[in-house]
C-alpha positions in Angstrom: 0.0 0.0 0.0 1.3 3.4 -1.0 2.4 5.6 1.9 3.0 9.3 2.4 5.8 10.5 4.7 3.2 10.6 7.5 1.6 7.2 6.8 -1.1 5.9 4.6 -4.0 8.1 3.5 -6.4 6.0 5.6 -4.1 6.5 8.6 -4.6 10.2 8.3 -8.2 9.8 9.3 -7.1 8.4 12.7 -6.9 11.9 13.9 -6.3 13.3 17.4 -8.9 15.4 19.1 -8.3 19.1 19.6 -10.2 21.3 22.1 -11.1 25.0 22.5 -12.5 27.1 25.2 -16.2 26.0 25.2 -15.1 22.3 25.3 -13.7 22.5 28.8 -14.4 24.0 32.2 -12.1 24.4 35.3 -12.8 21.9 38.0 -13.8 23.7 41.2 -11.4 22.8 44.1 -11.1 23.4 47.8 -10.0 27.0 48.3 -9.0 29.5 51.0 -8.3 32.2 48.3 -10.6 35.1 47.9 -10.7 36.4 44.3 -9.5 39.9 45.1 -6.5 38.4 47.0 -5.3 36.5 43.9 -2.2 38.0 42.2 -2.2 38.2 38.4 1.4 39.2 38.1 3.1 37.4 35.2 5.9 37.5 32.7 5.1 38.1 29.0 8.7 37.8 27.8 12.1 37.0 29.3 12.6 40.5 30.9 9.1 42.0 31.0 6.7 41.4 33.9 3.2 42.8 34.1 0.7 43.1 37.0 -2.1 42.2 34.6 -1.6 39.2 32.2 -3.3 40.9 29.3 -2.1 42.4 26.0 -4.0 44.2 23.3 -3.7 42.9 19.8 -1.5 44.5 17.1 -4.4 45.4 14.9 -5.0 48.8 13.2 -8.5 49.1 14.7 -7.3 48.2 18.2 -3.8 49.4 19.2 -2.2 52.7 18.6 -0.5 54.9 21.1 -3.7 56.0 22.8 -4.8 52.5 23.7 -1.2 51.4 24.4 -0.9 54.1 27.0 -4.1 53.1 28.7 -3.1 49.4 28.7 0.3 50.2 30.3 -1.3 52.5 32.9 -3.7 49.8 33.9 -1.0 47.1 34.2 -1.2 45.4 30.8 0.7 45.8 27.6 -0.4 47.4 24.3 1.2 46.1 21.1 1.3 48.7 18.3 0.1 47.5 14.9 2.4 47.9 11.9 0.1 49.2 9.2 2.1 52.5 9.3 5.5 53.7 8.1 8.6 52.9 10.0 8.9 56.6 11.0 5.3 56.6 12.3 6.1 53.4 14.3 9.0 55.1 16.0 6.8 58.2 16.8 4.1 56.0 18.3 6.6 54.3 20.5 7.9 57.6 21.7 4.4 58.9 22.5 3.9 56.0 24.8 7.3 56.2 26.4 6.8 60.0 27.0 3.2 59.7 28.3 4.0 59.3 32.0 7.6 60.5 32.2 8.3 62.3 35.4 10.2 65.0 33.4 8.3 66.3 30.5 10.8 66.9 27.7 8.6 68.4 25.1 7.9 71.6 27.0 5.7 74.5 25.9 7.8 77.7 26.5 7.2 81.4 26.2 9.5 84.2 25.2 9.9 87.3 27.3 9.2 89.5 24.2 5.8 87.8 23.4 2.6 89.6 24.3 0.4 88.4 27.1 -2.4 87.8 24.5 -0.1 85.7 22.3 1.0 83.5 25.2 -2.5 83.1 26.6 -3.7 82.0 23.2 -0.8 79.6 22.8 -1.4 78.0 26.2 -5.0 77.5 25.5 -4.2 76.0 22.1 -1.6 73.6 23.5 -3.7 72.6 26.5 -1.4 73.8 29.2 -2.0 76.2 32.1 1.5 77.6 32.4 4.9 77.8 30.6 8.5 78.5 31.5 9.8 81.8 30.0 13.2 81.2 28.4 15.8 83.4 26.7 17.2 82.7 23.3 19.9 80.5 24.7 17.5 78.4 26.7 18.2 79.9 30.1 15.1 80.0 32.3 14.1 83.6 33.1 10.7 83.0 34.8 7.4 81.2 34.6 4.0 82.4 33.5 0.6 80.9 34.3 -3.0 81.6 33.8 -3.3 83.2 37.2 -0.6 85.7 36.2 -2.4 87.0 33.1 -6.1 86.5 33.8 -8.3 88.6 33.9 -5.5 91.1 33.0 -6.0 93.0 36.1 -2.4 94.2 36.6 -1.1 93.8 33.0 -2.7 94.5 29.6 -3.1 91.8 27.0 -0.7 93.8 24.8 2.0 94.0 27.5 5.1 91.8 27.2 5.4 88.6 29.1 8.4 89.9 31.0 6.0 92.3 32.8 3.6 89.5 33.8 5.8 86.5 34.6 7.0 85.4 38.0 10.7 85.8 37.9 11.6 84.1 41.1 11.6 80.6 39.6 12.1 77.4 41.7 14.0 74.9 39.6 15.2 71.4 39.9 18.1 69.3 38.5 17.7 66.4 36.1 18.2 63.8 38.9 15.1 65.1 40.8 12.8 62.4 42.2 9.0 62.5 42.3 9.1 62.9 46.1 11.6 65.8 45.9 9.6 67.6 43.2 6.4 67.2 45.2 8.0 68.6 48.3 9.2 71.6 46.4 5.8 72.3 45.0 4.1 72.0 48.4 6.8 74.2 50.1 6.5 77.0 47.5 2.8 76.5 46.6 3.4 76.0 42.9 2.1 73.4 40.4 5.2 73.0 38.1 8.9 73.0 38.4 11.3 73.7 35.5 14.2 71.2 35.3 17.5 72.8 34.3 21.0 71.6 33.5 24.2 72.8 35.2 24.1 76.0 33.1 20.6 76.9 34.1 19.2 75.9 30.7 15.7 74.3 30.5 15.7 70.6 29.8 12.2 69.7 31.0 9.3 70.3 33.4 7.8 68.4 36.3 4.1 69.0 37.1 1.9 68.3 40.1 -0.7 66.8 37.7 2.0 64.4 36.3 3.1 63.2 39.7 -0.4 62.6 41.0 -1.3 60.8 37.7 1.7 58.4 38.3 0.5 57.7 41.8 -3.0 57.0 40.5 -1.7 54.1 38.3 0.1 52.1 41.0 -0.1 48.9 38.9 1.2 50.5 35.7 3.7 48.6 33.6 6.9 50.6 33.7 10.5 50.1 32.6 13.5 50.7 34.8 13.3 54.4 34.1 9.7 54.7 35.1 8.4 55.0 31.6 5.4 53.1 30.3 6.1 49.8 28.6 5.0 49.2 25.0 5.2 46.4 22.5 5.6 46.8 18.7 4.6 44.4 15.9 7.0 44.1 13.0 6.8 42.0 9.8 8.7 38.7 9.7 11.3 40.3 7.5 11.1 43.9 8.7 14.5 44.4 10.3 14.3 48.2 9.7 11.1 48.5 11.6 12.4 46.3 14.4 15.6 48.4 14.9 13.7 51.7 14.6 11.2 50.6 17.3 14.1 49.3 19.5 15.9 52.6 19.2 12.7 54.5 20.1 12.5 52.5 23.3 10.1 49.6 22.6 10.2 47.0 25.4 9.1 44.0 23.3 9.3 43.4 19.5 6.6 41.0 18.3 7.4 39.1 15.1 3.9 39.4 13.6 3.2 36.5 11.3 0.1 34.3 10.8 2.3 31.2 10.4 5.7 31.5 12.2 6.6 27.8 11.7 8.1 28.8 8.3 11.8 28.3 8.0 12.3 31.7 6.4 10.4 33.4 9.2 12.4 31.5 11.8 15.7 32.5 10.3 14.7 36.1 10.0 13.3 36.2 13.5 16.6 34.9 14.8 18.4 37.6 12.9 16.2 40.3 14.2 16.7 39.0 17.8 20.5 39.5 17.3 20.1 43.1 16.2 17.8 44.6 18.9 18.1 45.0 22.7 14.3 44.6 23.2 12.8 41.2 24.0 11.6 39.4 20.9 8.3 37.4 21.0 7.6 35.2 17.9 4.2 34.1 16.6 1.8 32.9 15.7 2.2 29.2 16.2 0.0 26.3 17.3 2.0 23.1 17.6 4.8 21.5 19.7 7.0 21.3 16.6 6.7 25.0 16.0 7.7 25.8 19.6 10.7 23.5 19.3 11.9 25.5 16.3 11.7 28.8 18.1 12.3 28.2 21.8 16.1 28.3 21.7 16.2 32.1 20.9 12.7 33.6 21.4 11.9 35.6 24.5 8.3 34.5 24.2 5.9 32.5 22.0 2.6 33.7 20.8 -0.1 31.1 20.1 -3.1 31.2 17.8 -3.8 29.9 14.3 -7.2 31.2 13.4 -9.2 31.5 16.6 -10.0 35.3 16.3 -13.5 36.4 15.8 -12.7 38.1 12.5 -10.2 35.6 11.3 -11.2 33.2 8.5 -7.9 31.4 8.2 -9.3 28.0 9.1 -12.1 28.3 6.6 -10.1 29.7 3.8 -7.0 27.6 4.2 -8.4 24.5 5.9 -5.6 24.8 8.5 -5.6 25.7 12.1 -5.6 24.4 15.7 -8.3 24.8 18.4 -6.9 27.2 20.9 -6.8 25.2 24.2 -4.9 22.3 22.5 -2.7 24.8 20.7 -1.7 26.6 23.9 -1.1 23.4 25.8 1.1 21.9 23.0 3.3 25.0 22.9 3.4 25.4 26.7 4.7 21.8 27.1 7.9 22.9 25.2 8.1 26.4 26.5 8.0 25.6 30.2 11.1 23.4 29.8 13.0 26.4 28.5 11.4 29.0 30.8 9.9 30.9 27.9 6.6 32.7 28.4 3.5 31.8 26.3 0.9 34.3 25.1 -2.5 33.0 24.0 -3.7 35.2 21.1 -7.3 35.1 20.0 -10.7 33.4 20.5 -11.3 34.9 24.0 -14.9 36.1 24.4 -15.3 36.1 28.1 -13.0 36.4 31.2 -13.6 32.6 31.7 -11.9 31.9 28.4 -8.9 34.0 29.4 -8.3 32.1 32.7 -8.8 28.8 30.8 -6.0 29.8 28.5 -3.8 30.3 31.6 -4.8 26.9 32.9 -3.8 25.4 29.6 -0.3 26.8 30.0 -0.3 30.4 28.8 1.3 33.1 30.9 -0.8 35.9 29.4 -3.6 36.5 26.9 -3.9 38.8 23.9 -7.3 40.2 22.8 -8.5 42.2 19.8 -12.3 42.5 19.6 -12.6 42.7 23.4 -10.8 46.1 23.3 -11.8 47.3 19.8 -15.0 48.8 21.1 -13.3 51.0 23.7 -12.9 54.7 23.7 -9.1 54.4 23.3 -9.2 52.2 20.3 -8.6 54.0 16.9 -11.7 52.6 15.1 -14.5 55.0 14.1 -17.7 55.0 16.1 -20.8 54.2 13.9 -24.5 53.9 14.7 -26.6 51.1 13.5 -30.3 50.6 14.4 -29.8 53.1 17.2 -26.9 51.3 18.8 -23.2 52.4 18.8 -20.5 50.3 17.3 -16.8 50.7 16.4 -15.1 49.5 13.3 -13.1 46.4 13.7 -11.2 44.4 11.1 -8.9 41.4 10.9 -5.3 42.0 9.7 -6.0 39.5 7.0 -9.0 41.4 5.7 -8.9 43.1 2.3 -8.8 46.6 3.9 -5.9 45.8 6.2 -4.0 44.0 3.5 -4.3 47.0 1.2 -2.9 49.1 4.1 0.2 47.0 4.1 -0.6 44.0 6.3 -0.4 41.4 3.6 3.0 40.1 4.5 1.7 39.0 7.9 0.2 36.2 5.8 3.4 35.8 3.8 1.6 37.1 0.7 3.0 39.8 -1.6 0.8 42.6 -2.8 -0.9 41.4 -6.0 -0.4 43.5 -9.1 -4.1 43.1 -10.1 -5.3 43.9 -6.5 -6.9 40.4 -6.2 -6.2 39.6 -2.6 -7.0 36.2 -1.0 -8.1 37.5 2.4 -8.1 35.5 5.7 -10.2 37.9 7.7 -13.2 40.1 7.5 -14.2 43.7 8.3 -16.9 44.1 10.9 -18.3 46.2 13.7 -18.1 45.5 17.5 -20.3 47.0 20.2 -19.1 50.3 21.6 -18.0 49.6 25.2 -16.7 52.8 26.8 -13.4 53.0 28.7 -10.6 50.5 28.4 -10.1 50.6 32.2 -13.6 49.4 32.8 -13.3 46.5 30.3 -10.0 45.5 31.7 -11.4 45.6 35.3 -14.2 43.2 34.3 -11.7 40.9 32.5 -9.2 40.7 35.3 -11.8 40.4 37.9 -13.3 37.4 36.2 -9.9 35.8 35.9 -9.3 36.3 39.6 -12.7 34.6 40.3 -11.5 31.6 38.3 -8.3 31.5 40.5 -10.5 31.6 43.6 -12.5 28.6 42.5 -9.3 26.7 42.0 -7.7 27.9 45.2 -4.7 29.5 43.7 -3.3 32.9 44.8 -0.8 33.4 41.9 -0.5 32.6 38.2 2.2 29.9 38.7 0.1 28.3 41.5 -3.0 28.4 39.3 -1.2 26.7 36.3 0.0 24.0 38.6 -3.2 23.4 40.5 -5.9 23.8 37.9 -7.7 20.9 36.2 -10.1 20.7 33.2 -13.3 18.7 32.7 -14.8 18.0 29.3 -18.1 19.6 28.6 -20.9 18.2 26.3 -23.0 20.4 24.0 -25.7 20.2 26.7 -23.2 21.4 29.3 -22.1 24.3 27.1 -25.7 25.4 26.8 -26.2 25.0 30.6 -23.1 27.2 31.1 -24.9 30.2 29.6 -27.9 32.1 30.9 -30.9 30.0 29.7 -34.6 29.7 29.9 -35.0 33.4 30.8 -35.3 36.7 29.1 -32.5 39.0 30.2 -33.9 42.3 31.3 -30.7 44.0 32.5 -27.4 43.5 30.7 -24.3 42.6 32.8 -21.1 44.5 32.1 -19.1 41.2 31.6 -21.6 39.0 29.7 -23.6 39.3 26.5 -25.5 36.2 25.3 -24.9 37.3 21.7 -21.1 37.0 21.9 
């Protein structure tokens, strides 16, 4: 009988079973752990630890700098999409890294020769309530604020700034700490402190608002310098984008490919890893063999072949792997090499997210879950009286035309006849990212409480699955009732 390298054709039909989220449930166990006591701290790559095990997907209707900033402030990690120029990628990284810096480097300044009217207009336009007054050589001469010039009681709006500014300026050096700056502000009853170098020239500004904002986000994902962390997606062969993102300060570079178990992708990813200081996470993969090909150099592995809500890879190509089985197969290899695993796609509920952790993931990545938030870049539309935001797969025609085709290892066709592996859609408008993330993480902590685990490592070790029948799946959802009030973390239509 004729055989293929993998056996006879009839033997191919003796196939293993693969499972996804709805096929399993966590087995409840004896517990002394209250959900709000469970720690969700985890690693997402060799050198990056988060307080919240959640990443936002590198999709052009999900993650740009606005959402990445919100993710990092709330303890997660935003991964910037790559449907933009290399220069724009670097700029987006810099926006995130600057967002919560103690010292603001891009300072709005005034000249002593400007009129009060001009400075008042400039501050209103730039959204600031005060500005250092500097000489042509950058030396700080004074500071002017709204209280100095409104309502023009002592100076006219045509007077020069030098007549209205406060010239007794309290300054700080570049090594100032948040505590020192705050003490200066309280002592002198001021809201901002110019930061100067040894020659008295302006290099930045520390504000009361900035310090209080940093205190508000006590779980924020920050690097060793206190800046927000950010990830960046790059094409499997985009060394130029990877190095530009690295130079701009990216913490993690994600090799963004639909099928990373491709020898050319593996070789290129290894080369990119050798050229950047940032951690390098490689994906997407879905098998043990793929993990073995990458685990010797990757700082993390991203898992998911076709589970996303707007992904049609499995239908178009006939290839894929149900997500629970995919995660567990990769994790079996990754755990032996101490390499974190990220489960990417297919997560509709917080229960799915914690199941992914139980299967061996260290963190989860979501797209549609965050696409409907205020911070996502998609446009808000109204259909039948309800608000939605645009959402599309990176394998959709629109995304591929914007430059995302090489994620699927496809060159741009000359006749514009794409073979897409995703769709363009709409997702319900949800409000703030912080609220969505709170519901997601809270549900994950509930799962940890049911298992009796107070940490992610303990949960992965202690958790067990049970198989669920189709009747059990139906029983898991709200049933035999008409829902009159929607819950913030459950929609029967999802």
